C-alpha positions as CSV (number, residue, x, y, z in Angstrom):
1,M,96.1,71.7,91.1
2,I,93.2,72.5,93.5
3,I,92.7,76.2,93.8
4,Q,91.5,77.0,97.3
5,S,88.7,79.2,98.3
6,F,89.3,82.0,100.8
7,S,87.0,83.7,103.4
8,L,88.3,86.5,105.5
9,S,86.5,87.0,108.8
10,G,89.2,87.7,111.3
11,N,92.5,89.4,110.8
12,P,92.5,90.1,107.2
13,L,99.9,97.1,102.3
14,T,106.2,100.5,105.2
15,A,103.1,101.4,105.2
16,P,102.3,99.7,102.1
17,S,105.4,99.7,100.1
18,F,106.0,103.1,98.8
19,R,108.7,105.7,98.5
20,F,109.9,108.5,100.7
21,P,113.0,110.6,100.0
22,S,116.3,109.6,101.7
23,R,117.5,111.8,104.5
24,S,118.9,114.1,101.8
25,R,115.3,112.3,101.3
26,R,101.3,90.5,112.7
27,S,92.8,85.4,114.9
28,L,92.4,84.9,111.2
29,V,89.9,82.4,110.0
30,W,90.9,81.0,106.7
31,L,90.5,78.0,104.4
32,S,93.4,76.6,102.4
33,G,93.8,74.0,99.8
34,L,96.6,71.6,98.9
35,T,98.4,71.4,95.7
36,V,99.4,67.8,95.1
37,L,102.3,67.3,92.7
38,T,101.7,63.9,91.2
39,S,105.2,63.9,89.7
40,S,106.7,63.8,93.1
41,L,106.1,62.6,96.6
42,L,106.4,66.1,97.8
43,T,103.2,67.9,98.9
44,V,103.1,71.7,98.7
45,T,100.8,73.6,101.0
46,A,99.5,76.4,98.7
47,L,97.9,79.4,100.2
48,D,96.4,82.8,99.2
49,W,97.8,86.2,100.2
50,P,94.7,88.4,100.4
51,Q,96.1,91.7,101.8
52,W,99.1,93.7,102.9
53,R,101.7,91.5,104.6
54,G,99.6,88.4,104.2
55,P,96.8,86.6,106.0
56,N,97.8,87.9,109.5
57,R,99.5,91.1,108.5
58,D,102.8,89.8,109.8
59,G,104.8,89.0,106.6
60,I,104.5,85.3,107.3
61,S,103.1,82.7,105.0
62,Q,102.2,79.1,106.0
63,E,103.0,77.9,102.5
64,S,105.6,75.1,102.5
65,G,107.3,72.8,100.1
66,W,108.2,75.6,97.6
67,L,111.4,75.7,95.7
68,T,114.3,77.2,97.6
69,S,117.1,76.0,95.4
70,W,117.3,78.0,92.2
71,P,119.6,78.1,89.2
72,A,121.8,81.1,88.7
73,A,119.3,82.8,86.5
74,G,116.6,82.4,89.1
75,P,113.2,80.6,89.1
76,K,111.4,80.2,85.8
77,K,109.5,83.3,84.8
78,V,105.8,82.6,84.2
79,W,104.8,86.1,83.2
80,S,105.6,89.8,83.5
81,G,104.0,93.1,82.8
82,K,103.6,96.8,83.4
83,V,101.1,97.9,86.2
84,G,101.7,101.6,86.4
85,V,103.9,103.5,88.7
86,G,103.6,102.8,92.4
87,Y,104.8,101.1,95.6
88,S,101.7,98.9,96.1
89,T,102.5,95.2,96.4
90,V,100.1,92.5,95.4
91,S,97.2,90.6,96.9
92,V,96.3,87.1,95.7
93,S,92.9,85.4,96.2
94,N,91.0,82.7,94.3
95,G,93.3,82.6,91.4
96,R,93.3,86.4,90.9
97,L,95.9,89.0,91.6
98,Y,95.2,92.6,92.6
99,T,97.5,95.6,92.6
100,M,97.5,99.4,91.9
101,G,99.5,101.8,89.7
102,N,99.3,105.3,88.3
103,N,99.8,106.5,84.7
104,A,99.6,110.3,83.9
105,D,97.7,111.1,87.0
106,V,95.2,108.3,86.5
107,D,95.1,105.5,89.1
108,A,94.3,102.0,88.1
109,V,93.3,99.0,90.3
110,Y,94.2,95.9,88.4
111,C,92.7,92.5,88.6
112,L,94.9,89.9,86.8
113,D,94.8,86.2,86.3
114,A,97.4,85.2,89.0
115,N,98.7,82.3,86.8
116,T,98.9,84.0,83.4
117,G,99.0,87.8,84.1
118,A,96.0,88.3,81.7
119,E,94.0,91.4,82.7
120,I,90.5,90.5,84.0
121,W,89.4,94.0,84.8
122,K,90.8,97.5,85.5
123,H,89.2,100.2,87.6
124,T,90.5,103.7,86.8
125,Y,89.9,107.2,88.2
126,P,91.8,110.5,88.2
127,C,94.3,110.9,91.0
128,P,97.3,113.4,91.1
129,A,100.4,111.3,91.5
130,K,103.2,113.8,91.9
131,D,104.7,114.7,95.3
132,P,106.2,118.1,96.0
133,N,109.6,116.3,95.6
134,G,108.6,114.8,92.3
135,Y,108.0,111.3,93.7
136,H,104.8,109.7,92.6
137,G,102.6,106.6,92.3
138,T,100.3,104.5,94.4
139,R,101.0,103.4,98.0
140,C,98.1,101.2,99.3
141,T,97.9,97.4,98.7
142,P,94.4,96.1,97.9
143,T,92.6,94.2,100.6
144,V,90.5,91.2,99.4
145,D,87.6,89.9,101.4
146,G,85.7,87.2,99.6
147,K,83.8,88.9,96.8
148,L,84.9,92.5,97.7
149,V,88.1,94.4,97.2
150,Y,89.1,97.6,99.1
151,T,91.6,100.2,98.0
152,V,92.8,103.6,99.1
153,S,94.5,106.1,96.8
154,R,97.2,108.5,97.8
155,A,94.6,111.3,97.6
156,G,92.2,109.4,99.9
157,H,89.8,107.8,97.4
158,L,88.4,104.8,99.2
159,F,86.7,102.2,97.0
160,C,84.8,99.0,97.6
161,L,84.9,97.1,94.4
162,D,83.3,93.9,93.2
163,A,86.1,91.3,93.0
164,G,84.6,89.6,90.1
165,S,83.9,92.6,87.8
166,G,85.6,95.7,89.2
167,K,82.3,97.5,89.6
168,V,82.2,100.1,92.3
169,V,80.0,98.8,95.2
170,W,80.5,102.0,97.3
171,S,83.1,104.7,97.7
172,K,84.2,107.5,100.1
173,E,86.6,110.4,99.9
174,F,88.7,111.1,103.0
175,A,88.8,114.8,102.5
176,K,85.1,115.3,101.7
177,D,83.6,112.7,104.0
178,F,86.0,113.0,107.0
179,G,87.7,116.3,106.7
180,A,91.0,114.6,106.4
181,K,94.2,116.2,104.9
182,A,96.5,113.9,103.0
183,P,100.0,113.5,104.5
184,R,102.9,115.0,102.5
185,W,103.5,111.8,100.5
186,G,99.8,110.7,100.3
187,F,97.6,108.2,102.1
188,A,99.3,104.9,102.3
189,G,97.5,102.7,104.8
190,S,96.0,99.5,103.4
191,P,92.4,98.9,104.6
192,L,91.7,96.3,107.3
193,V,88.7,93.9,107.3
194,E,87.6,92.8,110.8
195,G,84.3,90.8,110.8
196,D,81.7,93.0,109.3
197,R,83.8,96.1,109.5
198,L,86.3,97.9,107.4
199,I,88.9,99.9,109.3
200,V,90.7,102.9,107.7
201,E,92.7,105.8,108.8
202,P,91.8,109.2,107.3
203,G,93.5,110.9,110.2
204,G,92.9,114.2,111.9
205,P,90.6,115.9,114.4
206,Q,87.4,114.6,112.9
207,A,88.2,111.0,112.1
208,A,91.7,109.7,112.9
209,V,90.2,106.2,112.6
210,V,87.0,105.1,111.0
211,A,85.0,101.9,111.0
212,L,82.6,101.3,108.1
213,E,80.1,98.6,107.4
214,K,82.1,96.7,104.9
215,T,79.3,95.9,102.5
216,T,77.6,99.3,102.4
217,G,80.2,101.9,103.5
218,K,77.9,103.1,106.4
219,V,80.0,104.8,109.1
220,L,79.7,102.8,112.3
221,W,82.1,105.0,114.3
222,Q,84.8,107.6,113.8
223,T,87.3,108.6,116.5
224,P,89.2,111.9,116.4
225,G,92.9,112.1,116.9
226,D,96.2,112.8,115.2
227,P,97.0,113.2,111.5
228,A,97.6,110.0,109.5
229,G,101.0,108.5,109.2
230,Y,102.0,106.1,106.4
231,S,101.5,102.8,108.3
232,S,98.6,100.3,108.1
233,P,96.2,99.2,110.8
234,M,97.3,96.2,112.8
235,P,94.6,94.0,114.6
236,Y,95.1,92.3,117.9
237,T,93.1,90.8,120.8
238,A,93.2,92.2,124.3
239,D,91.0,91.1,127.3
240,G,89.0,89.0,124.9
241,Q,88.2,92.0,122.6
242,R,89.3,92.7,119.1
243,C,91.3,95.9,118.8
244,V,93.5,97.7,116.3
245,A,96.8,99.5,116.7
246,I,97.2,102.6,114.6
247,L,100.6,104.2,114.1
248,N,99.8,107.7,113.1
249,A,102.0,110.7,112.4
250,K,102.6,111.4,116.1
251,G,102.5,108.0,117.8
252,V,100.7,104.7,118.3
253,A,97.3,104.2,119.8
254,G,95.0,101.2,120.4
255,Y,91.3,101.3,119.7
256,R,88.5,98.9,120.4
257,I,87.0,97.7,117.1
258,N,83.5,97.4,118.5
259,D,83.0,101.0,119.3
260,G,86.2,102.9,118.5
261,K,87.1,103.7,122.1
262,E,90.7,104.7,122.5
263,L,92.4,102.3,124.9
264,W,96.0,103.6,125.1
265,R,98.5,105.7,123.3
266,H,102.3,106.2,123.2
267,P,104.1,109.0,121.5
268,W,106.5,108.2,118.6
269,V,107.8,111.1,116.6
270,T,109.9,110.7,113.4
271,E,111.3,113.4,111.2
272,Y,108.8,114.4,108.4
273,D,106.2,112.4,110.3
274,V,107.4,109.3,108.5
275,N,105.9,106.6,110.7
276,A,105.5,104.0,108.0
277,A,106.3,100.5,109.1
278,T,103.3,98.5,110.3
279,P,103.4,97.9,114.1
280,I,104.1,94.4,115.4
281,V,101.8,93.3,118.2
282,E,102.6,90.3,120.4
283,G,100.5,89.7,123.5
284,D,100.4,93.0,125.3
285,K,103.4,94.5,123.6
286,V,103.8,96.6,120.5
287,F,107.0,97.1,118.5
288,L,107.6,100.3,116.5
289,S,110.4,101.2,114.2
290,S,111.0,104.1,111.8
291,G,113.9,105.6,109.8
292,Y,115.5,109.0,109.8
293,N,117.5,107.8,112.9
294,A,114.3,107.5,115.0
295,G,115.1,103.9,115.9
296,C,112.8,101.4,117.6
297,V,110.9,100.8,120.8
298,L,109.0,97.9,122.5
299,V,106.0,99.2,124.5
300,Q,103.9,97.2,127.0
301,F,100.4,98.7,126.4
302,S,98.7,96.8,129.2
303,S,100.3,99.1,131.7
304,Q,98.7,102.5,132.3
305,P,100.4,104.5,131.1
306,P,102.1,102.2,128.5
307,K,105.6,101.2,129.7
308,V,108.7,101.4,127.5
309,L,110.5,98.0,127.9
310,W,113.4,99.1,125.7
311,Q,114.3,101.7,123.2
312,N,117.3,102.1,120.9
313,K,118.5,102.9,117.4
314,N,119.4,99.3,116.5
315,M,116.5,99.0,114.0
316,R,115.4,101.9,111.8
317,N,112.7,100.6,109.4
318,H,112.3,103.2,106.7
319,V,109.2,101.8,105.0
320,N,109.1,98.0,105.3
321,S,108.3,96.3,108.6
322,C,110.3,93.7,110.5
323,I,109.2,90.1,110.8
324,L,108.9,88.6,114.3
325,W,109.8,84.9,114.2
326,Q,110.5,82.7,117.2
327,G,111.4,85.5,119.6
328,Y,113.6,87.5,117.2
329,L,113.0,90.5,114.9
330,Y,114.4,90.4,111.4
331,G,114.4,93.5,109.3
332,F,116.2,96.3,107.5
333,D,117.9,98.9,109.6
334,E,118.0,101.4,106.8
335,R,120.5,99.7,104.5
336,E,121.5,96.8,106.7
337,L,119.6,93.5,107.4
338,K,119.6,92.9,111.1
339,C,118.4,90.4,113.8
340,L,117.3,91.8,117.1
341,D,116.3,90.0,120.3
342,W,112.6,90.8,120.9
343,K,112.9,90.9,124.6
344,T,116.0,93.1,124.9
345,G,116.5,94.9,121.5
346,E,120.1,93.5,121.4
347,V,121.6,93.1,118.0
348,K,122.5,89.5,117.2
349,W,124.0,90.2,113.8
350,S,123.9,92.5,110.9
351,E,124.5,91.9,107.1
352,K,125.2,94.6,104.6
353,S,125.1,92.7,101.4
354,P,121.3,92.9,100.6
355,G,121.3,96.7,101.0
356,K,117.9,98.2,101.7
357,G,114.9,95.9,101.1
358,S,112.0,93.9,102.3
359,L,111.3,90.4,103.8
360,T,108.7,87.6,103.6
361,Y,108.9,84.4,105.6
362,A,107.5,81.0,104.4
363,G,108.2,77.4,105.1
364,G,111.3,77.9,107.2
365,K,113.0,80.3,104.9
366,F,113.1,84.0,104.3
367,L,112.7,85.8,101.0
368,V,115.0,88.8,100.9
369,Y,114.2,91.3,98.3
370,S,116.6,94.2,97.7
371,E,115.5,97.6,96.5
372,K,117.5,97.0,93.3
373,G,115.4,94.0,92.3
374,R,117.4,91.1,93.5
375,I,115.5,88.3,95.3
376,A,117.2,85.7,97.5
377,V,116.2,82.7,99.7
378,A,118.0,82.8,103.0
379,D,118.3,81.0,106.3
380,L,118.0,83.6,109.0
381,S,118.4,82.7,112.7
382,P,120.0,84.3,115.7
383,A,123.2,82.6,114.6
384,G,123.4,84.6,111.4
385,Y,122.6,85.1,107.7
386,K,123.1,82.4,105.1
387,E,121.9,82.9,101.5
388,L,120.8,79.7,99.7
389,S,119.8,81.0,96.3
390,G,119.5,84.4,94.6
391,A,118.8,86.1,91.3
392,Q,118.3,89.5,89.7
393,V,114.6,89.4,88.7
394,L,113.9,93.0,88.0
395,E,115.9,96.1,87.1
396,G,115.5,99.5,88.7
397,R,115.7,101.3,92.0
398,D,113.5,101.7,95.0
399,T,111.8,98.3,94.5
400,W,110.3,98.5,98.0
401,A,107.1,96.5,97.4
402,A,107.6,93.3,99.5
403,P,107.7,90.0,97.7
404,V,104.6,87.8,97.8
405,L,104.5,84.0,97.8
406,A,101.1,82.5,96.9
407,N,100.2,79.1,95.5
408,G,103.7,78.2,94.3
409,K,104.2,81.5,92.6
410,L,106.5,84.3,93.7
411,Y,105.5,87.9,92.7
412,C,108.1,90.7,92.7
413,R,107.4,94.3,91.8
414,S,109.5,97.3,90.9
415,L,108.2,100.9,90.4
416,E,106.3,99.9,87.2
417,D,107.0,96.2,86.5
418,L,105.6,93.0,88.0
419,V,107.0,89.6,87.5
420,C,105.6,86.1,88.4
421,L,108.1,83.3,89.1
422,D,107.4,79.6,89.4
423,V,108.7,78.3,92.8
424,A,106.3,75.3,93.1
425,G,108.2,72.4,94.6
426,K,109.1,69.6,92.1
């Protein structure tokens, strides 16, 4: 196997996967390698997954040739282990896996061997983990950019770590450095690397959005605005300029990455300020969805003011975002998996059997991961839902961390446990 190198210089965590109570509570420059299986004529394209929702932050992997037909017991388990309590999913780069967890009010950023699960290093620091409701754990998914790793804690500790050793390169605190107040369930946005900049969302009147020099932590600009939501920054290009869409606690806004200028905004209010799912940007349109019966909306932001193209309650993403594929949105409307027409918002079909969960797309198939730890391979199209394989791979509840496929390995996480499955084509 040839392990590829990865360099992030363009687009690099439901909000990162994390837990809220129920009502009674998407140009990246990257290099890939090929894994050539000499025992077969099949060639598998194997790729890294260096950040929240993958290379383009859209939940889509270009990996192909992976195993989609499984025995009843599921794919072969390569390794498993405890990674603390949390809703962080994993990032995979250069043979290493990064994730976060909390034990007894101490956060840990883990670096593991992606193929064996062996711990390479662990960075720890005190961080209160308990919500007012009793829910706890980490929310952010680490962002890997070459030799650096960026993480945010639920209390707003921002770290730049050396990917090789775990040593702190620089750090910030959202409260102390930007006057930010943590949302009710903690900071959850996974950092975004854009060129030489790191984009984070402390939120609030001093620094709703901040751009930092990624190697030093020097503040390049900070823009005031609304309190932070639980979503993650989504990059896009408009009029030849790199921009970022931020879904905060009160709505969505677009900012120019060069200087932080606010370009547009649209209100989007959800009960408890739970704007969590990452926005989907396609051309000059942005799709938002949130739970608590808020629903969804497609907004054309090139209009001034931004124009609502359609709005309904057909898709209510609680924490995990939809995937836009070939003109259709696939995602969880609370506890139903649905397909919506991107242009109209019309429901094409709904499927109750997976319950609530998360999605990843790769090589023509969807990975459907339920909140109870069952993972399935499915054909999803406007015509309907067809499961091809499925297995219970973890036990528990609220397993909201989206599954990650990287280099022939499938990683699934519950609140505390992480499992690596072999899905390399054979």
